[in-house]
C-alpha positions, 0 to 999 in steps of 0.5 A: 718760061724757057723754050724748054719748059713751054715744049715739055708741058704742051707736049705733055697736055697733047699726049699725056692721056693716050699715053696712059691708056697705053700704058695701062692696056694689058700688054703694056710695057712694065718697064716703067710702072711707078718710075717715079719711085726710082728716082730716089731720096736725099741728096746724101744717096744721090751724090753716092749714085744711090750706092748707100743701101749696105750703109744707110743710117738716117731715115732716108732708109726708109727708101734705101734699105728700111733695116738702116732705120735701126742705125739711127742715134736721135730719139727722133729725125725730120728730114726734108729735100726739093728738086726740080728735073728736066729744066725745072719742068717737073718737080720732086719734093720729100718729107719724112718723119720718125721716132725711136721706140726702144733702145734696146733694140733700136727699133725705129719707126717713120713716115714718109712723103714723096711728090713727083708732079708736073705743074700748070699743064694747059688743058686745051681740050675745050679751046675751041668754043661753040661758036668754033673760034679760039678762046683761050679763056676756056683754057684751064689748068691742072696737074700730073702728079704721083704720090707715095706714103711710105710707113717704115720700121727698122730694128736689130735682131738680136744677131750681132750686126744683124738688121732688119726692116720693111716698108709699107706704101700707098701710091697715088697718082693723078692726072687732074680731075681726068684720072686717078690710081691706087697702089700697095706695096711692100719693101723688106730689107737687110743689113749686116754690119761686120765692122769695116765690111757692111753688107745689105740686101734690098727688095722692093715690091716684094709681093708686087705692086698694083696701081688700079687705074680709073678715069672720070671723063665728061660726055664732052671731053669724050666727044673731043676725044673721039673727033680728034682721033684719041683713045677714050682711057678706061679703067685698067691696072698696072703692075710693078715687079719685085726688083733685087738690090745686093750691096756691098761697102768697106770703111777705111778709116785713118789715123787722121781725120780722114775716113773713106767708104766706098760701096757698089750697090746690083740692082737686079729686075726682071724689066730688061732694057735694050740699052743697058749695058748688062741687061737682056731682053727679060733681065735688068741688072744695073750697076753703081759706085759710090765713094765718100770722104769723110773729114772728120764727121764735119764735112763730105765728099762724095761721087759716084757713077751708075746708069751704064748704058750703049747709047746709039745715035742717029748715025746709027753709031754706039757709045758707051755712056754712063751718068756721074753724080757729085755731092757735098755734105756738112754735119752742124750737129743737130742739122745735116745739110747735103747736096748733090749735083746729077744729070738724072734728066739725060745721061749724056748731061745735058740737063742737070739738077741740083739736089738740097735735102736738110735733116734735123736730129731732134733730142729731148725727154718728150720725144 
């Protein structure tokens, strides 16, 4: 186990519950509610830095823009993704299955599951035995994990080029057996295909997403918290505010086997950050730009940039930084394999992440 993993696990074990209490207070910083849902699914999208809300046409559209589900040509589709964040400390997994219901309006529905978790966290609350001696046999492990279940649907509207879709999502977050939260939210998306020009509009958490936390701490655990000066967490709520994604893409076709797709997405939210180049105290504007080079619908090269920030170092000097991603894709008929190299773990690129995703088109009379 690497030194980085040791440090991360110890920090998580020591501060997870107190931080949960701070996060859930009435004055909580709402910018980081359900942050795991801001990461995204599918290596193709990651390779383009998430710039896909106007063009996504596979089952991962349930996350990026459910209107894109209407673009799926296969009768059914299955997709899976795995990634390790922050030097392998956290695992992010995604699985989705969907089926077409009608060819008349290209209606398509899907079920998706996202899990992000830190596992094998040592619980040291009982490290000291009744006699006051350290007893490592009393140390148990637990997981801190976030889950999201998506029920999604997309179809054509009957207006030429215009499609619509939505996702109902259930959020479940857990910190071992100590605390759990349940939330519910809605996403709604539109796509308008004008030929080479494509437009997208995506609303996340349009009704706000409220997570209700509850904690179950035994009297012995509460006594440990009190003796160590930690706040005992209490049942509370946290709210994810609505976000809007505006997207535009342009496809360039050539007479040869190459074609090019360039897309820019702008994420607008009410949770501004001081470091964001285009953000203020109460407004966040996060642009991304992605490019995909297509060779004969067989091989794909992708690049994307985003996460533009002003970083202040220890000497109080400000520097401009952004996050670049690259990706590759291979179309083998019914099987699609995608890979992306990202540095979500750090804007400066210290902790890179390798993302792999697999998509399978299913055909047959029974589907």
